[in-house]
N, C-alpha and C positions, 0 to 999 in steps of 0.2 A: 048404383051410386052409394057412397058411404053415408051413413047417418052423421049428422053434425053434432059435435060436442056442445056447441053453443045453443042448440035447440033443446037442450035439457035431456038428452038421451042417456046420460050417465046417471044411473041410480046409485047414490051412495048415502051412507049415514055416518054422521060424525058427532061426537059429543062436544067437540071444541075445535075452533079453527086451527089451533096448534097441532091437532091430531090428524091433519089432512093427509099426510103421507102414510098413515097407518093403514092396516088392512081394511079394504072396502070392496064393494062389488060394483064394477063398471060394465057398461054395455060394450061387449067385445067387438061389435060392428061399428061403433062410433068412430068418426074420423078425428084423428089427432095429429099433432106435429111433434116429431121426435127429434130432439136436439142431440147431435152426435158430439164426440170428443173434440173434433176439429172446429166445432161451432156451427157447422152446417145444419140445416133443417130438412127433414124428410117427411112427407105426408104419408100416413098409413092408418090402418085401423088400430084400435087399442089391442085387439087380439093379436095382430102381427107384432106389435111392440112387446107384448107379453111373451110371445114365442121366442123372440130374439133374447129377451131377458132370461128366460128359462135355459136357453142353450148356453148362455154365458154364466149361469149361476148368479144372476143379479135380479133386481126388482125394477118395475116401472115406477119411477118417482116423479111427482108433480114438480114442475119448475115454475109455471105460471098458470094458475087455475083459469083465469078469465080468457087467456089467449090459447088455452088447450095445448100448452107446450109441456112435454114430458121428456125425461131422459132415462137412461139405464144407469142404475147405481145400487148401492147398498142402502136400503131404506132406513135401517136402524142407525147406520153411520151418519146418514144425512140428517136424521132427526137429532142425533147427539150433537153434530156440528152446529145446527141451527140454534139449539138450546144454549150451547156454549157461547156462541156469538151474541145471543140475546142477553145472557148474563153479563158478558163483558161490556156490552153497550149500556146496560142498566147501571153497572158499576161506574162507567165513565160519566154517565148523566148525573149520578149522585155526587161524584167528585167535582164535576163542573158546578153543580148547584151549591156545594159547600164553598167552593172558591169564589163564587160570585156574591157571597154574603158580605155585606159591608161591615167593617170593623170600626169602632170609634175609640179614639184616644182623647181623653179630656184632662185638662189641668188648668190651674189658675195662673195669673200673671206673676205671682210671687213664688213660683215653684223653685225649689233648690236645684243646684246644678246636677247633683247626682240623680235626683228624682227625674229631672228633665231627660237626662241621658237614658235612664231606664225606660221611660215612656216612649221616647223616640226610637230606641232600639226595638221595642215591641212593635211599633208601627212599621219599622223596616222588615221585621220578621213576617208581619201580615202581608206586606207588599211582595216579599219574596215568595210567599205561598200562593200569590195570585189574588188576594183579597183587595177590593177597593177599600181605602182607608179615609175616614173623616177625622181630621185633627181639630179639636175645639179648644180655644182659649176662653175660659169662662170667667167673666168679671162679676164680682159680688159687691154689693153695697157701694162704698165710696171709691172702690177700685176703678169704677167706670170713668171717673173724672180724670184718671191718668192713663187712659187706654192708649193714646197715641204714643206717649213716652214708653209704655210697656211694650207695645208692638214694634216700636223702632228697634228694640233690643231682641225680642223674641222671634219676629218674623224671619230675619236673616239666619237665625240659628235653626229654625224649622226647615227653611228652604235648603240650607246647606246639608242637613242630615238626610232629608228626603231625596235630594239630588244624588247624594252618595249611594242611596239605596236604589237608584235608577227608577225613581218614581216621578210621574208626570202630574202636575197640578192641573186638573181639569176645570176647577172653579174655586174662586175665593169670595167669601161673603164677609166683607168687613163691617164693623159697627159704624154707623153714620148717625148724624143728628136726625135724619129722616126716618130711619127704621126703628129707632129706640130699642135696638137689640142689646143683649148682654153677652152674646157668644160671637167670637170672631172665628170663622170656620174656613178650613182648607180641605178640598177634596182631591185625593190622590189615587192614581191607578198605576199599575206596573207599566213602565215604558218599554217599547220595543227596541229603542236605540238609546240615544243620549237624552237624558231627562231635561225637561223644560222647567224653568223657575216659575214660581207664582208671580202674577203681575200685580 
């Protein structure tokens, strides 16, 4: 009977898990499963798989260490493809992390028309890039006493611009007599379809 791979009969040394498919010494009598090109699995010894690989000018490459599944292939090419795929995945993860970073746009209730357009255009750019955006209307000093009048003008303008940018308002935190806040905040994310207005 074949020796079992899972009984620890493969003696191999490795410096790092990423080097698993590099040259090692395996027990040639240990039982493994060889995955063929058509996806089927054949039970054999590692020595038999090694002989098949030599006949075809290939290597015996690990597919799944725990399940003792191997295949015939070019070891160096497999390692190159794995490292390339990992680099691409790491790049995607970094890009996703950057896109998930919240951006903040802040201005006061007395902001000029041109400055308002510049601020909101920047917010739209952040939305287009995939960033969540927090728009803050900041009231200072006596400005707070006119917050309702100011927001009656500013809110429709904010909503209109962000709706045009296909942004969805996920939350609005208004200033109320109870919270004693001085920042009126809108939270926007990029919409999948038609944007929804703030409530």
